[in-house]
N, C-alpha and C positions, 0 to 999 in steps of 0.2 A: 731672527729666523735660520734655519740653515738644511740644507738639501744633502744628501748622502747619501742615498740610494747605489750611488754607482762606485760607493768606497775611493779611499785615499787615492788606489793606482790607477783609476783615469782621470776623470775631474770634481773637481769640491765647489759647492755656491754657499754664496752667503747673501742674506736681504737683510738690508739694513736702513731703516733709515731712508727708505726709498731711493736703496741705491741697492742695488743688484750685485754680488762682483763673480764672476766664473772665472774659476782657475783650472787652467789644461795640467796636470800634475799628475806626469811623470818624467821629473826628470833625468832619473837615470838613463834611459832615451831620447834627452836632448824635446822633449815635452811632439816627438814625433805620432802618427797619427796612425794608430790602426782600426779598427772593426769597433771594440768596444771601447775607446777613445770617442767616437764619432758618434754613436749610438747615445753615449754616456752627455755629448753636447748639447746634442737633439735633448734626450729627458729635462735638464733641468734648462734649457732656455724655454723648453712646451709648456712648463711652469709659474717660469716666471714671465712670460710675454703672457698670463692670464692673469695676473695680480696688477691691479690696479692703481694702486699704491707705489708702484717700479717707477721711476723719472729718468732713471740713469743706471744703465747698464755698462759693467765693467768688464774688461778680456782681459786675461792677463795669461802669463808662465811662469809655473814655478820651475826654481834650480835655475839652470847657466843661460837657457834659451826662451825665447818665448819658443820656436816650436822651429825643428826640422820639416815639414812637410811630412808625406805618407812616407811611415814606418817600412821599409822594402822589407824585415822580415817579415812582417805581416802578408806586403805582397807577391812576396812572393813568384813570381813569375813562370819559376819552372816547373811549378804542380798543375799549370793548366788551369786555374782556377783563378785568377790574377779579374780578368772582363765579371765572375762576380758579383766579387771583392769590390768590385770597384764601383759596380753598378750598385749594388745595395748601400755606398756608404754615401755614393753622391743621391741615391733618393730620397738619403735623411738631410743633408746639408743640402742642394740645392733648394727647395723646402723655406729652411730655417734665412738663407739669403734674405730671402724676397719679405717674410715675414722681417726680418730686422729690421731693412729701407722702410718697411711701413707703419714698423710699432711706434708709438708714443714714446717713448724710452728714448731718450737719445745714447748715443752705443760709444763706447770709448773705449780705445786699442791702447792699453799700456806696454810696449814693445824693449825688447833686447836681448842681446845675446846674436842670434841667427833667429834671421827668419825668412823660411824658404820654401819655394811651391805652395800646396794647400796652406801653409800655415797665413801666409800672405796674403791668400785668398780669407784666411779666417779675418785677420785684421784689416781685410779691406773691405769687410763687413759691417766695422766699422762708423759713424760722424764724425769723430774727431780720433787722429790717432795723436800719442806723444811715445817719444821716441829715447832713450840712450844714446848720446857719441858715439858709444863703440861699436853697435847694433850693425852687424850685416847682414844685407840683403840678396836676395837672389829667386828669380823665377828658371827655375833648377830643373823645367821637363825637359825641352832638349837634350839635356845632357845624358839623360836616358832613355830617349827617343820615344816618349809620349807628347802627347798635345796641351794644351794645356784647359785646367777648371777652377773649381768655384767662382767665377763670374770673371776671371780676369781676363780671356778676351773681349769682354762687356767692357767689365771696368777701365780696363789700363786705357785703349784707344780715349774714352772721355775724359777722365785725368791727365793726361800726357800725350794728348796727339798721336794718332797711327804709327808712324817713322817712329817718335820713342820706345811708343809701345810694343811696336815689332821690332827694336832693337833691345828688349830687354829680352823677351820672349824669343826670340832668333839666335840669340848668339848666348845665353842664362848667363853671363860676367858677375859675380858681386860686384856689391856698389854699397856705398856706404851711408854713414844717419842723411851728411849732410849734402848727396848726391840726391836722396830720397827726397828731403824736405825742399830742395831747390826743385824737382820734379813736380812738387804737390805730392806724392805719397802721403806724406807725414804733415804735421803743421807746428809739430815741436820736437825739438831737440833738447837734452838739456845733460848734463854732467852725471854718467851710473850714478854714482850716491846720492842725489839728487832725484833721481823718478822715482820711487817710493812718495816723498814729501811733493813733490809739485804735480804727481796723478792724482793724490789726495785735493791736491786745489781746484786742481782743473776740475775735478770729478763735484765740490762741495758747490762748487759755485756752480755748473750749472743745474744743480741739486738746488740751487738761493733762485733760481728764472723761474721768470715766469711761467707755469709746465706748458698753457696750451699756449703758449706763443709760438713757444720754442718749439714743440709738436707741428704746430702749422707752421712755422716757420722751413724747416724738416722736406714736409711733404710739396710745401709748395714749390722746392730746392729740388726732389727731385721728379716731382712733377715735370717740370719747366724743359726737359732733354727733349720731350717726347709729344712737344705744344707749340701752336704759333704763336706768337704774343699775342695777335686778340685775344684767343684764350687764356694765356696765362694772365692778363692783364687786366679778365674778369674774376680768376680765381682767386686774383690781388685784392681786387673790388671787394670780396662777398668775406673772405677771409678778418680782412680788415673791419667791415663793420660787423661779422661780430665778436672780434677784440673789443671794440671803443661800445657794444654793451655788457662786457664783464666788466668786473672791480678790478679786477690786474691792472687797468689804465688808471683808474682813477688813482689806484695806490702809487703808479709807477706817476704819475705828474705830482703828488702831493711830498711824494720820495725826492723826488728831481726840486721841489717850489723850494724843500724844506732843508737841501743840502742833504741829504741822509740818503743810507744803503735802500733803496724798495724792502719790504716785507711782503710776499707774496704767500696768497694764500696754500 
């Protein structure tokens, strides 16, 4: 299934075998995000999130970069319309961030080239991130005199700690994939020529997993930050009981005993 209502100049997406791929497709602009692209991302993800067959959502960028953040030609503060444009786009992106974190599908970002500003926020919507080793990252907001968006001020202190997060946001110095991995911003770093192959392998591995267990593990992990230990332990108990009553546990134990790969429904 292909969704192309937004046209190839903004965003394209495809759903196949339980995997939804969303591609920002403005290579001539290094996938900088303007209003049309943000609305297109919203439309595509709205449809994808309604499809209960989707187990994995892959976010990627076409061309030389994952994305450079807001398109400054579109932002164009000189005409006085920048506040309205910012407001309209974030009213689309902000609910999407919450919906992706709550979605049962596992979200993977595959990044390369440049990841900056709001595009880094888009990357942070993912549950797992794989990056080409020559990727350059930047929280570029301070360089143009604005504050962070797309959840950066929420996620980065939780991922990195307050001082590391403030260092990246206040100084806005670019950093490479090796540092991004050491900070915990990305999970895997691979040679650029192997990024498509390694991304496919990661996505297929998640696609073959026990969908219910992966979805509920994701939910538990994101709920933990706002829970006391006793509340989280009770949530774990309930989820494990539900999983133990389903067929995946039987298949998983049988596969382990037979020393074969599990074949989850």
